[in-house]
C-alpha positions as CSV (number, residue, x, y, z in Angstrom):
1,M,0.0,0.0,0.0
2,F,1.2,3.5,-0.8
3,N,1.0,6.3,1.8
4,D,-0.6,9.6,0.8
5,G,2.8,11.2,-0.2
6,R,3.8,8.3,-2.5
7,K,0.2,8.2,-4.0
8,L,0.5,11.9,-4.9
9,S,4.0,11.5,-6.4
10,Y,2.8,8.5,-8.5
11,Y,-0.3,10.4,-9.6
12,L,1.9,13.4,-10.7
13,F,4.3,11.0,-12.5
14,I,1.4,9.4,-14.5
15,K,-0.1,12.8,-15.3
16,E,3.2,14.1,-16.5
17,R,3.8,11.1,-18.8
18,L,0.3,11.4,-20.2
19,L,0.8,15.1,-20.9
20,V,4.1,14.3,-22.7
21,K,2.4,11.7,-24.8
22,I,-0.4,14.0,-25.8
23,I,2.1,16.7,-26.8
24,V,4.2,14.3,-28.8
25,Y,1.0,13.0,-30.5
26,I,-0.1,16.5,-31.5
27,L,3.4,17.4,-32.8
28,S,3.4,14.2,-34.8
29,L,0.1,15.0,-36.4
30,L,1.3,18.5,-37.3
31,M,4.5,17.1,-38.9
32,F,2.5,14.4,-40.7
33,S,0.1,17.0,-42.1
34,A,2.9,19.2,-43.3
35,T,4.6,16.3,-45.0
36,I,1.5,15.0,-46.7
37,Y,0.2,18.3,-48.0
38,S,3.4,20.2,-48.9
39,Q,3.8,20.3,-52.7
40,S,7.2,20.4,-54.4
41,Y,7.7,22.9,-57.1
42,E,10.3,22.5,-59.9
43,I,11.3,24.1,-63.2
44,K,14.1,22.5,-65.1
45,F,15.3,23.6,-68.5
46,D,18.2,21.4,-69.8
47,T,18.0,21.6,-73.6
48,L,21.8,21.8,-74.3
49,N,23.0,22.7,-77.8
50,A,25.2,25.7,-77.2
51,S,27.4,27.3,-74.6
52,G,28.3,30.9,-73.7
53,W,31.4,32.4,-72.2
54,Y,31.2,32.8,-68.4
55,G,33.8,34.3,-66.1
56,G,37.2,36.1,-66.6
57,D,39.1,36.6,-69.8
58,N,42.8,37.3,-69.4
59,R,43.7,37.5,-73.1
60,A,45.3,40.7,-74.4
61,G,42.7,43.1,-75.6
62,S,39.7,41.3,-74.3
63,Q,39.9,41.4,-70.5
64,R,36.4,41.1,-69.1
65,N,34.2,39.3,-66.6
66,S,31.2,37.8,-68.3
67,G,28.1,37.1,-66.3
68,V,24.8,35.5,-67.3
69,A,21.2,36.0,-66.2
70,Q,17.9,34.2,-67.0
71,S,14.4,35.4,-66.3
72,L,11.7,32.8,-65.7
73,T,8.0,32.7,-64.8
74,I,7.0,31.3,-61.4
75,D,3.2,30.8,-61.6
76,Q,2.3,30.4,-58.0
77,P,3.5,31.4,-54.5
78,I,6.5,29.3,-53.5
79,T,9.4,29.0,-51.0
80,L,12.4,29.0,-53.3
81,E,14.9,26.5,-51.9
82,S,17.7,26.1,-54.6
83,F,18.7,27.3,-58.0
84,A,21.3,26.0,-60.5
85,F,23.0,26.9,-63.7
86,Y,24.7,24.3,-65.9
87,F,28.4,24.7,-66.9
88,T,30.0,22.6,-69.6
89,A,33.7,22.9,-68.6
90,P,36.1,23.4,-65.6
91,F,37.2,27.0,-64.7
92,D,40.5,27.4,-66.4
93,S,42.7,30.3,-67.8
94,A,42.0,31.4,-71.4
95,L,45.5,32.6,-72.0
96,N,47.6,29.8,-70.4
97,G,45.1,27.1,-69.8
98,T,46.3,24.0,-67.9
99,G,43.3,21.8,-68.6
100,T,42.7,21.6,-64.8
101,G,40.1,23.5,-62.8
102,H,40.5,26.3,-60.3
103,E,38.5,27.0,-57.2
104,V,36.1,29.8,-57.7
105,T,33.3,31.7,-56.0
106,L,30.1,32.3,-57.9
107,K,27.5,34.8,-56.8
108,L,23.8,34.5,-57.6
109,N,21.5,37.5,-57.4
110,I,17.7,36.9,-57.4
111,R,15.9,39.9,-58.8
112,D,12.4,41.0,-59.3
113,S,11.1,41.7,-62.8
114,L,12.6,45.2,-62.8
115,G,16.1,43.9,-61.9
116,S,16.2,44.9,-58.2
117,I,18.0,42.4,-56.0
118,I,15.8,40.7,-53.4
119,E,18.2,37.9,-52.3
120,S,21.8,36.9,-52.9
121,S,23.8,33.7,-52.4
122,E,27.3,32.5,-53.0
123,V,28.7,29.1,-53.7
124,V,32.3,27.8,-53.9
125,V,33.1,25.5,-56.8
126,G,36.2,23.3,-56.2
127,D,39.2,22.9,-58.4
128,T,38.0,19.3,-59.2
129,F,34.9,20.6,-61.0
130,T,34.8,19.4,-64.6
131,G,31.3,20.5,-65.6
132,G,27.7,20.0,-64.6
133,W,25.1,21.7,-62.5
134,V,26.2,24.2,-59.9
135,F,23.6,24.7,-57.2
136,W,23.0,27.5,-54.8
137,N,21.4,25.4,-52.1
138,D,21.1,27.8,-49.1
139,I,18.1,29.7,-50.4
140,Q,15.0,29.9,-48.3
141,L,13.1,32.8,-50.0
142,E,9.3,33.1,-49.9
143,L,8.0,34.4,-53.2
144,Q,4.5,35.3,-52.3
145,Q,3.7,37.0,-55.7
146,P,3.7,34.8,-58.8
147,G,5.4,36.4,-61.8
148,K,8.7,36.9,-63.6
149,Y,12.0,36.8,-61.6
150,I,15.5,37.2,-62.9
151,F,18.5,35.1,-61.7
152,S,21.8,36.7,-62.5
153,S,25.2,35.2,-61.7
154,Y,28.9,36.1,-62.1
155,L,32.4,35.0,-61.1
156,V,33.5,36.9,-58.0
157,D,36.7,38.9,-58.8
158,G,36.6,37.5,-62.3
159,Y,38.1,40.6,-63.9
160,D,41.2,41.2,-61.8
161,L,42.1,38.5,-59.2
162,N,40.6,35.3,-60.6
163,M,40.5,35.5,-64.4
164,V,39.4,32.0,-65.2
165,Y,36.4,31.0,-67.3
166,S,34.0,28.2,-68.0
167,A,31.1,27.8,-70.5
168,Q,27.5,28.1,-69.5
169,G,25.1,25.7,-71.1
170,C,22.4,27.1,-73.4
171,D,19.7,26.5,-76.0
172,F,20.3,28.6,-79.1
173,N,16.6,28.0,-80.1
174,A,15.4,30.0,-77.0
175,G,13.1,27.0,-76.2
176,Y,12.1,28.2,-72.7
177,P,8.9,30.2,-73.3
178,G,8.6,31.7,-69.8
179,G,11.6,34.0,-69.9
180,E,14.8,35.2,-71.6
181,R,18.6,35.2,-71.2
182,F,20.8,38.3,-70.5
183,G,24.5,38.9,-70.5
184,K,27.0,41.4,-69.3
185,D,30.8,42.1,-69.4
186,G,31.9,43.9,-66.2
187,T,35.2,45.1,-64.7
188,T,34.3,45.0,-61.0
189,N,32.1,43.0,-58.7
190,Q,30.0,46.2,-58.1
191,S,29.4,46.6,-61.8
192,M,28.1,43.1,-62.0
193,E,25.6,43.9,-59.2
194,E,24.1,46.7,-61.2
195,W,21.3,45.7,-63.6
196,G,20.9,48.7,-65.9
197,D,23.3,47.6,-68.6
198,W,22.7,43.8,-68.8
199,S,21.7,43.1,-72.4
200,N,19.2,40.7,-73.9
201,H,20.7,37.5,-75.5
202,P,18.8,35.4,-78.1
203,W,19.5,32.1,-76.4
204,D,18.1,30.6,-73.1
205,S,20.3,29.4,-70.3
206,N,20.0,25.9,-68.8
207,F,18.7,26.3,-65.3
208,W,17.1,24.2,-62.5
209,L,14.8,25.7,-59.8
210,K,13.4,23.9,-56.8
211,G,11.0,24.9,-54.1
212,T,7.8,24.2,-52.2
213,V,4.4,25.6,-52.9
214,L,3.2,28.0,-50.2
215,L,-0.1,27.0,-48.6
216,T,-1.6,30.0,-46.8
217,D,-4.3,28.1,-44.9
218,V,-3.7,24.3,-44.8
219,N,-7.0,23.5,-43.1
220,E,-9.1,25.5,-45.7
221,S,-7.2,24.2,-48.7
222,I,-7.4,20.6,-47.6
223,Y,-10.8,20.3,-46.1
224,K,-13.0,23.2,-47.3
225,P,-12.4,24.2,-50.9
226,I,-14.8,27.1,-51.4
227,E,-14.8,27.2,-55.2
228,F,-14.4,25.1,-58.3
229,T,-10.7,25.6,-59.4
230,L,-8.3,24.2,-62.0
231,G,-4.8,25.0,-61.2
232,Q,-1.8,25.6,-63.5
233,N,0.1,22.4,-63.9
234,Y,3.5,22.2,-62.2
235,P,6.2,22.1,-63.3
236,N,5.4,24.0,-66.5
237,P,7.1,23.6,-68.9
238,F,7.6,20.0,-68.1
239,N,9.3,16.8,-69.3
240,P,7.9,14.2,-69.2
241,S,5.5,14.4,-66.3
242,T,3.6,17.1,-64.5
243,K,0.8,17.4,-61.9
244,I,-2.5,19.1,-62.2
245,N,-4.4,20.3,-59.1
246,Y,-8.2,20.9,-59.0
247,S,-10.7,21.6,-56.2
248,L,-14.4,20.6,-56.0
249,P,-16.8,22.5,-53.6
250,D,-19.5,19.8,-54.2
251,N,-19.6,16.0,-54.8
252,S,-19.4,15.9,-58.5
253,F,-19.0,13.6,-61.6
254,V,-15.7,14.8,-63.0
255,S,-13.6,14.3,-66.2
256,L,-10.1,15.7,-66.8
257,I,-8.9,15.3,-70.4
258,V,-5.8,16.4,-72.2
259,Y,-6.0,17.6,-75.9
260,D,-3.4,18.5,-78.4
261,V,-3.5,21.9,-80.3
262,V,-5.9,20.6,-83.0
263,G,-8.4,19.2,-80.4
264,N,-7.5,15.5,-80.5
265,K,-7.8,13.8,-77.1
266,V,-4.4,12.4,-76.0
267,A,-5.1,11.4,-72.4
268,E,-8.0,10.9,-70.0
269,L,-6.7,11.5,-66.5
270,V,-10.0,11.4,-64.5
271,N,-13.5,10.1,-65.3
272,G,-15.7,9.3,-62.4
273,F,-17.4,10.5,-59.2
274,K,-15.4,12.5,-56.7
275,I,-16.4,13.8,-53.3
276,K,-15.8,17.5,-52.5
277,G,-12.1,18.2,-51.8
278,E,-8.8,19.0,-53.4
279,Y,-7.1,16.6,-55.8
280,D,-3.8,16.1,-57.8
281,A,-3.7,14.3,-61.2
282,E,-0.5,13.3,-62.8
283,F,0.1,13.5,-66.5
284,N,2.9,11.5,-68.2
285,A,3.7,12.6,-71.7
286,S,6.7,10.4,-72.3
287,K,5.1,9.1,-75.6
288,L,4.1,12.6,-76.9
289,T,6.1,15.1,-78.8
290,S,7.1,18.6,-77.6
291,G,4.5,21.3,-78.0
292,I,1.4,23.0,-76.5
293,Y,-1.3,20.9,-74.9
294,F,-4.6,21.8,-73.3
295,Y,-6.3,20.2,-70.3
296,Q,-10.0,20.5,-69.6
297,L,-11.9,19.9,-66.4
298,R,-15.7,19.2,-66.5
299,A,-17.8,18.8,-63.4
300,N,-21.5,18.3,-62.9
301,T,-22.2,20.2,-59.7
302,S,-25.3,21.4,-57.8
303,K,-25.0,24.6,-59.8
304,G,-24.9,22.8,-63.1
305,E,-22.0,21.8,-65.4
306,I,-18.8,23.8,-65.0
307,I,-16.0,23.6,-67.7
308,T,-12.6,25.2,-67.5
309,T,-9.5,24.8,-69.7
310,R,-5.8,25.6,-69.2
311,K,-2.7,25.4,-71.4
312,M,0.6,23.7,-70.7
313,T,3.9,23.2,-72.5
314,L,5.9,19.9,-73.0
315,L,9.6,20.5,-73.7
316,K,11.8,17.5,-74.6
């Protein structure tokens, strides 16, 4: 038998353990919900058929530091997590190249559509680099406003202290429809920070953007969709697969069909009864050719039939 003091201690011990379990359970539910309902966002453009000068040039009569920039369209609010440009060669001297790489620091400036810098990041590329994607991975930037953003990059001290260069991967057909490429030859780091004299270039840069879609109200977006919506597919442009999000305010019979530009049906993603809620449908276009496609959502709701259509771009 316990005396009163031991009974009280035991009661408090049990109560404390129960409270800890409840807290752990609640935190687990929150973490589980965040994992389930967070949506990745990615735009990758890797059509490689050309390359452009990037970095320092130490040859007589052509000293310069060449930077590159690419604008692109982000079509929904996201947390931007990383960005990459593709380089086709190590960083070596143009005048007395050794065929081996040099350690360099590359700076990325993220700009709004007018060229104003909203975030910066630097990455060190080692002397063993021989070509490939260079990622700036330390970005955690909330882009609340969809629209066009510019990503400019240059070799730090590329004109005077570190005159080595590489080649930045490009597509000379300008195949990325959501933006354009820019270039600049500068003489100081400060000049590369200034946007006014970056000039348009007819190619597109190879780039890779990764992030997470921002959900402003998780409970509302998951459990209580208030209107019939058909979201823009993501990523877009895509290759070969993409996701399409749609919301239903009522229980409905739904069809989601993909058409080519002349109206031929190329895929039926959904055809059946759905309860009200939010859904994702995946479209795999691995057997289709590059081009513009349309996806159309039809739903028979309590307010009658609703039809909406959006456009997407397949780039291979």
